[in-house]
C-alpha positions in Angstrom: -0.3 -0.1 -0.5 1.8 2.9 -1.4 1.4 6.3 -0.4 2.3 7.9 -3.8 1.2 12.4 -5.1 -1.8 10.6 -7.9 -1.6 12.7 -11.1 -3.5 11.2 -14.2 -0.3 10.0 -15.4 1.3 8.2 -12.9 -2.8 6.3 -12.3 -2.4 5.4 -16.5 0.6 3.6 -15.4 -0.6 1.5 -12.7 -0.2 -1.9 -13.5 -3.4 -3.7 -12.9 -3.7 -6.5 -10.0 -1.6 -4.3 -8.2 -3.2 -3.4 -5.2 -3.8 -0.3 -2.8 -2.4 3.0 -3.9 -3.7 6.0 -1.5 -2.5 9.9 -2.5 -0.4 12.2 -0.5 -2.8 15.1 -1.1 -6.6 14.0 -0.5 -6.3 11.4 2.6 -8.4 8.9 2.6 -8.4 8.9 -1.7 -6.7 5.7 -2.8 -6.9 3.7 -7.0 -7.3 0.3 -6.6 -5.9 -1.7 -9.3 -7.9 -5.0 -10.3 -6.8 -7.8 -12.5 -9.5 -5.4 -15.2 -9.8 -2.3 -14.0 -8.3 0.9 -11.7 -11.0 2.7 -9.5 -11.4 5.5 -6.9 -12.6 5.4 -3.1 -12.3 6.7 -0.3 -11.4 5.3 3.3 -12.1 7.1 6.1 -13.4 6.3 9.9 -16.2 6.5 11.5 -15.8 8.3 15.4 -18.6 9.8 17.2 -17.5 11.1 20.8 -14.8 10.4 20.1 -14.7 6.8 20.6 -14.2 4.7 16.7 -17.8 3.5 15.0 -16.5 1.4 12.3 -14.8 2.3 9.4 -16.1 3.0 5.8 -14.8 1.9 2.4 -16.8 3.5 -0.7 -15.9 3.0 -4.1 -16.4 6.4 -5.9 -16.0 5.7 -9.9 -14.0 3.8 -12.0 -10.5 5.5 -13.6 -11.4 5.7 -16.7 -14.9 7.2 -16.0 -14.0 10.4 -14.2 -11.1 13.0 -13.9 -8.7 12.9 -10.7 -10.1 16.8 -10.1 -13.1 14.8 -9.6 -12.6 12.6 -7.4 -10.4 14.4 -5.1 -14.3 16.7 -5.3 -15.6 13.4 -4.3 -13.9 12.4 -2.3 -13.1 14.9 0.4 -16.8 15.4 0.3 -16.9 11.9 1.2 -14.2 12.3 4.0 -16.2 15.8 5.3 -19.7 13.6 5.8 -17.6 10.5 7.6 -14.9 12.9 9.2 -18.2 14.8 10.8 -20.0 11.6 12.1 -21.9 10.0 9.6 -21.3 6.8 7.4 -22.3 8.0 3.8 -22.5 3.4 3.5 -25.3 3.6 6.3 -28.8 2.7 5.1 -31.8 5.4 5.7 -33.0 5.5 8.7 -36.6 3.2 9.9 -39.5 5.4 10.2 -41.5 3.4 13.3 -44.2 2.4 10.9 -45.0 -0.7 11.4 -47.7 -2.7 8.4 -50.6 -2.1 10.6 -50.7 1.9 10.9 -49.6 2.0 7.0 -52.3 -0.4 6.2 -55.2 1.4 9.1 -55.9 4.2 6.9 -56.3 2.5 3.8 -58.9 0.2 4.9 -60.2 2.9 6.0 -60.1 5.1 3.1 -61.1 2.4 0.2 -64.5 1.7 0.4 -63.9 -2.2 -1.5 -61.2 -2.6 1.7 -64.0 -1.3 4.0 -66.4 -4.1 2.8 -64.4 -6.5 2.9 -62.4 -6.5 6.4 -65.9 -5.9 7.4 -67.6 -8.9 6.4 -64.2 -10.8 7.8 -64.7 -9.3 10.9 -68.6 -10.1 11.5 -67.7 -13.7 10.3 -65.9 -13.9 12.7 -67.7 -12.6 15.5 -70.1 -14.6 14.6 -67.7 -18.6 14.8 -67.0 -17.3 17.7 -70.7 -17.1 19.4 -71.9 -19.8 17.4 -68.9 -21.4 19.7 -70.1 -20.6 21.9 -68.2 -17.6 24.4 -64.7 -18.1 25.8 -64.1 -15.3 29.0 
């Protein structure tokens, strides 16, 4: 894992399959040389209240698709998020809405669904009455 001053020419000269090469100018930016392609990526530690939460590595894009300047700009933006304690790879937070809460307004608003729900609850009540009360 070499730390070098990345340039467009040096990136083109990196042999495929040679591994990870880190940038001297932008902390966290690296070029990963796979067997068939070269990829820009960023890696950093997510910390909250001084505690290490996790190490995050994110692919930015392939080296033949974007230039070094664009990769550095994206890496700076991602590293800013990571250093502020936000994990850019984490999915969205849960909304706290369960299926039953989500389903209830729909049942009340649509007449066909409401009629079916009423028919089912009526059938259930009739069945319970025929078997007698369990209380």
